[in-house]
DRENDREN-259049 format. One record per residue (C-alpha): residue number from 0; residue in one letter; x, y, z. Coordinates in steps of 0.1 Angstrom, whole numbers, padded with zeros to 4 digits, m for minus. Layout:
r semi = NUM, numar = A, east = X, north = Y, up = Z .
...
REM end
This chain:
r semi = 0, numar = M, east = 0000, north = 0000, up = 0000 .
r semi = 1, numar = S, east = 0014, north = 0034, up = m0010 .
r semi = 2, numar = R, east = 0018, north = 0062, up = 0016 .
r semi = 3, numar = Q, east = m0008, north = 0083, up = m0003 .
r semi = 4, numar = T, east = m0034, north = 0055, up = m0002 .
r semi = 5, numar = E, east = m0027, north = 0048, up = 0035 .
r semi = 6, numar = S, east = m0030, north = 0085, up = 0043 .
r semi = 7, numar = S, east = m0063, north = 0087, up = 0024 .
r semi = 8, numar = E, east = m0077, north = 0057, up = 0043 .
r semi = 9, numar = R, east = m0067, north = 0072, up = 0076 .
r semi = 10, numar = R, east = m0084, north = 0105, up = 0067 .
r semi = 11, numar = D, east = m0115, north = 0086, up = 0056 .
r semi = 12, numar = A, east = m0116, north = 0067, up = 0089 .
r semi = 13, numar = L, east = m0114, north = 0100, up = 0108 .
r semi = 14, numar = V, east = m0143, north = 0114, up = 0088 .
r semi = 15, numar = R, east = m0164, north = 0083, up = 0094 .
r semi = 16, numar = A, east = m0157, north = 0086, up = 0131 .
r semi = 17, numar = A, east = m0165, north = 0123, up = 0132 .
r semi = 18, numar = S, east = m0197, north = 0118, up = 0113 .
r semi = 19, numar = Q, east = m0209, north = 0092, up = 0139 .
r semi = 20, numar = V, east = m0199, north = 0112, up = 0169 .
r semi = 21, numar = I, east = m0214, north = 0144, up = 0157 .
r semi = 22, numar = H, east = m0246, north = 0126, up = 0148 .
r semi = 23, numar = R, east = m0249, north = 0111, up = 0183 .
r semi = 24, numar = Q, east = m0240, north = 0142, up = 0204 .
r semi = 25, numar = G, east = m0242, north = 0172, up = 0180 .
r semi = 26, numar = Y, east = m0217, north = 0195, up = 0165 .
r semi = 27, numar = A, east = m0214, north = 0220, up = 0194 .
r semi = 28, numar = R, east = m0207, north = 0193, up = 0220 .
r semi = 29, numar = T, east = m0182, north = 0174, up = 0199 .
r semi = 30, numar = T, east = m0145, north = 0181, up = 0203 .
r semi = 31, numar = L, east = m0115, north = 0171, up = 0182 .
r semi = 32, numar = A, east = m0105, north = 0149, up = 0212 .
r semi = 33, numar = D, east = m0139, north = 0131, up = 0210 .
r semi = 34, numar = I, east = m0132, north = 0124, up = 0173 .
r semi = 35, numar = A, east = m0097, north = 0112, up = 0180 .
r semi = 36, numar = Q, east = m0110, north = 0088, up = 0207 .
r semi = 37, numar = A, east = m0138, north = 0075, up = 0185 .
r semi = 38, numar = A, east = m0112, north = 0069, up = 0157 .
r semi = 39, numar = D, east = m0088, north = 0054, up = 0182 .
r semi = 40, numar = V, east = m0060, north = 0077, up = 0171 .
r semi = 41, numar = A, east = m0038, north = 0103, up = 0188 .
r semi = 42, numar = L, east = m0052, north = 0138, up = 0189 .
r semi = 43, numar = G, east = m0023, north = 0150, up = 0168 .
r semi = 44, numar = S, east = m0035, north = 0127, up = 0140 .
r semi = 45, numar = V, east = m0067, north = 0147, up = 0138 .
r semi = 46, numar = Y, east = m0049, north = 0180, up = 0137 .
r semi = 47, numar = Y, east = m0027, north = 0166, up = 0109 .
r semi = 48, numar = Y, east = m0057, north = 0163, up = 0086 .
r semi = 49, numar = F, east = m0080, north = 0190, up = 0100 .
r semi = 50, numar = K, east = m0069, north = 0223, up = 0115 .
r semi = 51, numar = A, east = m0104, north = 0231, up = 0128 .
r semi = 52, numar = K, east = m0137, north = 0214, up = 0135 .
r semi = 53, numar = D, east = m0153, north = 0234, up = 0107 .
r semi = 54, numar = E, east = m0131, north = 0216, up = 0082 .
r semi = 55, numar = I, east = m0145, north = 0183, up = 0094 .
r semi = 56, numar = V, east = m0181, north = 0194, up = 0085 .
r semi = 57, numar = V, east = m0169, north = 0200, up = 0049 .
r semi = 58, numar = A, east = m0153, north = 0165, up = 0048 .
r semi = 59, numar = I, east = m0185, north = 0149, up = 0063 .
r semi = 60, numar = T, east = m0208, north = 0166, up = 0037 .
r semi = 61, numar = D, east = m0184, north = 0157, up = 0009 .
r semi = 62, numar = R, east = m0184, north = 0120, up = 0020 .
r semi = 63, numar = R, east = m0222, north = 0120, up = 0023 .
r semi = 64, numar = L, east = m0227, north = 0135, up = m0011 .
r semi = 65, numar = A, east = m0204, north = 0110, up = m0027 .
r semi = 66, numar = H, east = m0222, north = 0082, up = m0010 .
r semi = 67, numar = L, east = m0257, north = 0095, up = m0021 .
r semi = 68, numar = R, east = m0246, north = 0102, up = m0057 .
r semi = 69, numar = Q, east = m0231, north = 0067, up = m0061 .
r semi = 70, numar = K, east = m0258, north = 0047, up = m0043 .
r semi = 71, numar = L, east = m0288, north = 0065, up = m0058 .
r semi = 72, numar = G, east = m0272, north = 0071, up = m0092 .
r semi = 73, numar = D, east = m0263, north = 0035, up = m0096 .
r semi = 74, numar = V, east = m0299, north = 0023, up = m0089 .
r semi = 75, numar = A, east = m0315, north = 0050, up = m0111 .
r semi = 76, numar = A, east = m0290, north = 0043, up = m0140 .
r semi = 77, numar = A, east = m0296, north = 0006, up = m0139 .
r semi = 78, numar = S, east = m0334, north = 0004, up = m0132 .
r semi = 79, numar = G, east = m0348, north = 0039, up = m0139 .
r semi = 80, numar = P, east = m0361, north = 0069, up = m0119 .
r semi = 81, numar = Q, east = m0388, north = 0051, up = m0100 .
r semi = 82, numar = A, east = m0364, north = 0025, up = m0087 .
r semi = 83, numar = G, east = m0339, north = 0054, up = m0078 .
r semi = 84, numar = L, east = m0366, north = 0072, up = m0058 .
r semi = 85, numar = G, east = m0375, north = 0039, up = m0042 .
r semi = 86, numar = A, east = m0339, north = 0035, up = m0032 .
r semi = 87, numar = L, east = m0339, north = 0069, up = m0016 .
r semi = 88, numar = I, east = m0369, north = 0059, up = 0005 .
r semi = 89, numar = Q, east = m0352, north = 0026, up = 0014 .
r semi = 90, numar = L, east = m0323, north = 0045, up = 0029 .
r semi = 91, numar = W, east = m0346, north = 0058, up = 0056 .
r semi = 92, numar = T, east = m0361, north = 0024, up = 0061 .
r semi = 93, numar = S, east = m0327, north = 0009, up = 0066 .
r semi = 94, numar = D, east = m0316, north = 0036, up = 0091 .
r semi = 95, numar = K, east = m0348, north = 0038, up = 0110 .
r semi = 96, numar = E, east = m0333, north = 0025, up = 0143 .
r semi = 97, numar = V, east = m0305, north = 0050, up = 0143 .
r semi = 98, numar = D, east = m0327, north = 0079, up = 0133 .
r semi = 99, numar = A, east = m0351, north = 0071, up = 0161 .
r semi = 100, numar = L, east = m0322, north = 0075, up = 0185 .
r semi = 101, numar = Y, east = m0304, north = 0105, up = 0171 .
r semi = 102, numar = G, east = m0325, north = 0119, up = 0142 .
r semi = 103, numar = C, east = m0316, north = 0121, up = 0105 .
r semi = 104, numar = P, east = m0278, north = 0128, up = 0103 .
r semi = 105, numar = I, east = m0284, north = 0152, up = 0074 .
r semi = 106, numar = G, east = m0314, north = 0170, up = 0089 .
r semi = 107, numar = S, east = m0300, north = 0172, up = 0124 .
r semi = 108, numar = L, east = m0267, north = 0188, up = 0113 .
r semi = 109, numar = C, east = m0286, north = 0213, up = 0091 .
r semi = 110, numar = Y, east = m0309, north = 0223, up = 0120 .
r semi = 111, numar = E, east = m0280, north = 0228, up = 0144 .
r semi = 112, numar = L, east = m0258, north = 0247, up = 0120 .
r semi = 113, numar = A, east = m0285, north = 0268, up = 0103 .
r semi = 114, numar = R, east = m0276, north = 0299, up = 0123 .
r semi = 115, numar = Q, east = m0239, north = 0293, up = 0125 .
r semi = 116, numar = R, east = m0214, north = 0320, up = 0114 .
r semi = 117, numar = G, east = m0202, north = 0322, up = 0078 .
r semi = 118, numar = T, east = m0211, north = 0295, up = 0054 .
r semi = 119, numar = L, east = m0211, north = 0265, up = 0078 .
r semi = 120, numar = G, east = m0249, north = 0263, up = 0077 .
r semi = 121, numar = E, east = m0249, north = 0263, up = 0039 .
r semi = 122, numar = E, east = m0222, north = 0236, up = 0039 .
r semi = 123, numar = A, east = m0242, north = 0213, up = 0061 .
r semi = 124, numar = A, east = m0273, north = 0218, up = 0039 .
r semi = 125, numar = R, east = m0255, north = 0206, up = 0007 .
r semi = 126, numar = P, east = m0267, north = 0170, up = 0010 .
r semi = 127, numar = L, east = m0303, north = 0181, up = 0016 .
r semi = 128, numar = R, east = m0301, north = 0204, up = m0015 .
r semi = 129, numar = F, east = m0287, north = 0175, up = m0035 .
r semi = 130, numar = L, east = m0316, north = 0152, up = m0024 .
r semi = 131, numar = L, east = m0341, north = 0179, up = m0035 .
r semi = 132, numar = Q, east = m0324, north = 0185, up = m0069 .
r semi = 133, numar = W, east = m0319, north = 0148, up = m0076 .
r semi = 134, numar = S, east = m0354, north = 0139, up = m0066 .
r semi = 135, numar = E, east = m0368, north = 0166, up = m0089 .
r semi = 136, numar = E, east = m0348, north = 0153, up = m0118 .
r semi = 137, numar = Q, east = m0361, north = 0118, up = m0112 .
r semi = 138, numar = F, east = m0397, north = 0129, up = m0109 .
r semi = 139, numar = G, east = m0392, north = 0150, up = m0141 .
r semi = 140, numar = L, east = m0382, north = 0118, up = m0159 .
r semi = 141, numar = L, east = m0414, north = 0101, up = m0147 .
r semi = 142, numar = G, east = m0434, north = 0131, up = m0158 .
r semi = 143, numar = P, east = m0452, north = 0155, up = m0160 .
r semi = 144, numar = A, east = m0421, north = 0177, up = m0155 .
r semi = 145, numar = D, east = m0440, north = 0207, up = m0141 .
r semi = 146, numar = Q, east = m0450, north = 0187, up = m0111 .
r semi = 147, numar = A, east = m0415, north = 0175, up = m0103 .
r semi = 148, numar = P, east = m0404, north = 0203, up = m0079 .
r semi = 149, numar = A, east = m0435, north = 0199, up = m0057 .
r semi = 150, numar = L, east = m0432, north = 0161, up = m0057 .
r semi = 151, numar = A, east = m0395, north = 0163, up = m0048 .
r semi = 152, numar = L, east = m0402, north = 0187, up = m0020 .
r semi = 153, numar = Q, east = m0431, north = 0165, up = m0007 .
r semi = 154, numar = L, east = m0409, north = 0134, up = m0007 .
r semi = 155, numar = V, east = m0379, north = 0150, up = 0011 .
r semi = 156, numar = V, east = m0401, north = 0168, up = 0036 .
r semi = 157, numar = A, east = m0419, north = 0136, up = 0044 .
r semi = 158, numar = L, east = m0387, north = 0117, up = 0050 .
r semi = 159, numar = Q, east = m0372, north = 0144, up = 0072 .
r semi = 160, numar = G, east = m0405, north = 0147, up = 0091 .
r semi = 161, numar = A, east = m0405, north = 0110, up = 0097 .
r semi = 162, numar = S, east = m0371, north = 0111, up = 0112 .
r semi = 163, numar = L, east = m0380, north = 0141, up = 0134 .
r semi = 164, numar = V, east = m0411, north = 0125, up = 0148 .
r semi = 165, numar = A, east = m0394, north = 0091, up = 0152 .
r semi = 166, numar = N, east = m0366, north = 0107, up = 0172 .
r semi = 167, numar = A, east = m0390, north = 0127, up = 0194 .
r semi = 168, numar = L, east = m0411, north = 0096, up = 0202 .
r semi = 169, numar = E, east = m0381, north = 0072, up = 0201 .
r semi = 170, numar = D, east = m0401, north = 0050, up = 0179 .
r semi = 171, numar = S, east = m0386, north = 0036, up = 0147 .
r semi = 172, numar = E, east = m0419, north = 0023, up = 0136 .
r semi = 173, numar = V, east = m0429, north = 0059, up = 0126 .
r semi = 174, numar = I, east = m0403, north = 0057, up = 0099 .
r semi = 175, numar = A, east = m0413, north = 0022, up = 0089 .
r semi = 176, numar = R, east = m0449, north = 0031, up = 0085 .
r semi = 177, numar = E, east = m0441, north = 0064, up = 0066 .
r semi = 178, numar = T, east = m0417, north = 0048, up = 0042 .
r semi = 179, numar = D, east = m0442, north = 0020, up = 0034 .
r semi = 180, numar = R, east = m0467, north = 0048, up = 0027 .
r semi = 181, numar = L, east = m0442, north = 0067, up = 0005 .
r semi = 182, numar = Q, east = m0434, north = 0035, up = m0015 .
r semi = 183, numar = A, east = m0471, north = 0030, up = m0022 .
r semi = 184, numar = W, east = m0475, north = 0067, up = m0031 .
r semi = 185, numar = L, east = m0445, north = 0065, up = m0054 .
r semi = 186, numar = G, east = m0460, north = 0035, up = m0072 .
r semi = 187, numar = S, east = m0493, north = 0053, up = m0076 .
r semi = 188, numar = L, east = m0476, north = 0082, up = m0095 .
r semi = 189, numar = V, east = m0463, north = 0060, up = m0123 .
r semi = 190, numar = P, east = m0488, north = 0056, up = m0151 .
r semi = 191, numar = K, east = m0496, north = 0020, up = m0160 .
r semi = 192, numar = Q, east = m0481, north = 0009, up = m0193 .
r semi = 193, numar = P, east = m0505, north = m0007, up = m0218 .
r semi = 194, numar = R, east = m0500, north = m0044, up = m0221 .
r semi = 195, numar = R, east = m0482, north = m0054, up = m0253 .
r semi = 196, numar = A, east = m0500, north = m0077, up = m0276 .
r semi = 197, numar = R, east = m0484, north = m0112, up = m0276 .
r semi = 198, numar = R, east = m0468, north = m0123, up = m0308 .
r semi = 199, numar = P, east = m0479, north = m0155, up = m0324 .
r semi = 200, numar = P, east = m0457, north = m0184, up = m0312 .
r semi = 201, numar = A, east = m0440, north = m0188, up = m0345 .
r semi = 202, numar = Q, east = m0427, north = m0152, up = m0343 .
r semi = 203, numar = A, east = m0415, north = m0153, up = m0307 .
r semi = 204, numar = Q, east = m0378, north = m0154, up = m0315 .
r semi = 205, numar = I, east = m0363, north = m0138, up = m0283 .
r semi = 206, numar = S, east = m0367, north = m0152, up = m0248 .
r semi = 207, numar = G, east = m0351, north = m0144, up = m0214 .
r semi = 208, numar = G, east = m0327, north = m0115, up = m0211 .
r semi = 209, numar = R, east = m0347, north = m0097, up = m0184 .
REM end
């Protein structure tokens, strides 16, 4: 393993640890020493990669954006916009237990940093803005395009609201029920395709491949 690769992996491990600690106890209450302890490294290692805690927020949002783009983009590219939107909803289903304990990691950080100095609040909101823009693009592909902004906002607000209520009540079933409803709602938005007439048996040359 090259030194550059090793350094990159160490930095990524620190960002993962920072993301988890900040999600559990909030940005204001988290120190660089907390992050070093969570990553099981010396405090000096944290300062080597990040001179201030604000820089870690940038790294966390960069990592979240990369994860969302890859995960959602891969599904949408392979299976279409409806499947991509379904994968977005599934992210909330998969993380329902954690969200019930600590809230949505994206929404919680946005809320805490919304009134912070400088551009820190805007930085924390980048993943949320991405979800709105990406969802709008997918709804636009499903059509009609003029309804896409409202549908994207409805979906993202519903997901964030589910995390908020689940966290307040400490009940992950809130998210489970809401994501089930959203999956059914998503299915209802897709117009049914007319059934294709079957070819006569003699002309059915192609089989399988689905």
